[in-house]
C-alpha positions, 0 to 999 in steps of 0.5 A: 436126210437131204431136206434136213441137210438143206435146212441146216445149210440154210440156218448155217448161212444165218449163223455165219452172218450172226457170228460175223456181225456179232464178232465185228461189233464185239471187237469194236466195243472192246477196243473202243471202250476197254475192259472196265466199260465192257464190264459195265455193259455186261452187268447192265445187260445180264438181267434183260437177257435173263428176262428174255427167258422169263418174259418170253414164257416159252411162247415161241416153243409152244407156238411151234409145237401147237402150230406144227401139230395143227392143234390151233390155226395160225390166226388164233395163235397170232392173236393169242401171242400178241395179247400175251406179249402186251402183258409180259412186256410191262412185267419184264421191263418193270422187274428188270428195272428193279433188278438193275437199279437195286442189285447191280453196281452199274444201276446207279446211272438212270440213263444207262438203265433205261437204255438197257431196258429199251430192247426188251419189248421189241426182242420179245415181240420178235421171239414170240412171232418167230415161233410161227415160222418155225411151226410152219417150217419156214426156216429161211424167214426164221433165219432173217429174224435172227441175223438182220438185227445183228446187221443193224446193231453192227451198223449203228454201233459203228456210227455211234461208238466209233465215229461219234464216241457215244460210248456205252450209250451208243452201244445200248442204243444200237441194241435197241435199233436191231430188234426195233427194225425187225419188229416194224417189218413183222408188224406190217409186212407180215400183218401181225398188226391185224392180230391185235384184238381185245377178244380173248380166247382164254382156252388157247391162251391157257394152253399156250401158257401152261406148256410155255411156262414149262419152257420158260422155266427151263430156259430161265434155269439154263440161261441162269447157269450161263449168266450167274457168273456175270451177276456174281462177278458184278457183286463180288469183284470189279467191273474190270474182272467182269469185262475180262470175263465177258470177252472170254465168254463171248468167244465161246458163245460164237463157238456155240453157234454150231450146235445152235445151228443144229438145234433150231432145225431139230426143234422145228422138225421134232415138233412135226415128227411122226416117228419120235424114236427114228427122229431121235436117232437122227438127232443122235447122229447130228450130236456125234457130228457136231461134237466132233466139229466143235472138238476140233475147233475148240482144240485149235482155239485152245492152241491159238487163244492168246493170238485170237484174243489179242488180235480181236480185243487188244492187249488190255484183254490178255486176261481173257485168254485164261478165261477162254481156255478154262471154259473150253472143256465145259463148252465142248461137253455142253454141246451134248445138251445144246443139241439133244435138248431141242429134241425133247423140247420139240416133243413137248418135254422141256421139263427134262432139262430141269433135272440136269440144269437145276443141280448144275446151277446150284453147283455153279453158284456155290463154286462161283462164291468160293472161286471169284473172291480168290481168282476173279474172272478165272475163278468164274470160268472154272466154276462154269466149266465144272457146272457145264460138264456136270449138266451135260453128263447128267442130261444125256443120262435122262435123255437116254431114259426118256427116248429109250435108247442106250447111251452107248448107242447115242454116242458111238460113232458109225460109218454111216454118220459121215455119209451125209457129209460125203453126199454133200461134198459130192453134190458141191463138186458136181 
């Protein structure tokens, strides 16, 4: 458990940096641009964020799995993923352009549409190649791929949005600068440029895609459940309501960094684990600890929600307070899914998540259509929290069936759960 904790602490530092830079950037954009223009940004970015799930084709996950299990060599995998990347970049950009241009109210401005699409190639490239580092359990390198872009985005946003008043354009340019910088480093310093080749190994590509497509479908449904409210708000309500909702959601997304801290390590370790059941018991322990941690933070956030929202985003976003409070119960319960889903993904069973997420998505869509016209952003938050809660409870049932461990054993707290924390505290004191 000590090396496991070491990896978690390593990822923890990365997550803290992501939260710090992301939060400051979010505050800048909120205070300088206001609710309506934040709503436009949210509407512009919702389709590119979804297509990071489709366009990625689950390649990071399949790369981690095949490399972690030593099924293919690192060189073979690098060549395959660069070849897949060239195709998916064109596909993702083209489809996203059509969706934003013709399905979003914010797609009328061609310049903003182009800027919203620019990060896609670089973000996909980074996502694909980060799987190599996860498969080799090089967690520290994986961390850098995640937090360095947020630092660049923060810096460029400060310059373009605050100092030069470039508005929405300035922020969208910043979103390109972050992944572009990391892509350059990966391309040359890590020698990914040598992996580009026209000699296609169709066996490897086919196997990576066959597993990766399942990951991609699962990620698409999961992310669609998180983003469908923005899409429907954009079409059924106003940019102001979308902006109010986006900032309430943004706070919960920072809260989710806690289980995401765990899930990154869980996925990498699960992919190389020799004893699947023993590892799942360890994941269950992490689930119990993370649920307790998020529960405490969520309760404090509920009590201080008005203070937190107004302090960060200003009084113009006071409507986000009710959105945040409405989302917190669902976010807490979905912690269950966030942690244990990566265990099944690392075992090469991402399709299990679809059994819970597809019904949850259908519930989310129906409830959003009913609630948004009447209650706006608050209605979207209520729909989401009901959907998240349903998904979490359904998923732990399926997870229990797959790993053959009773639900009670998964969720019941034990004195031994807290032993790693006690050991860590002792080490820090010594």
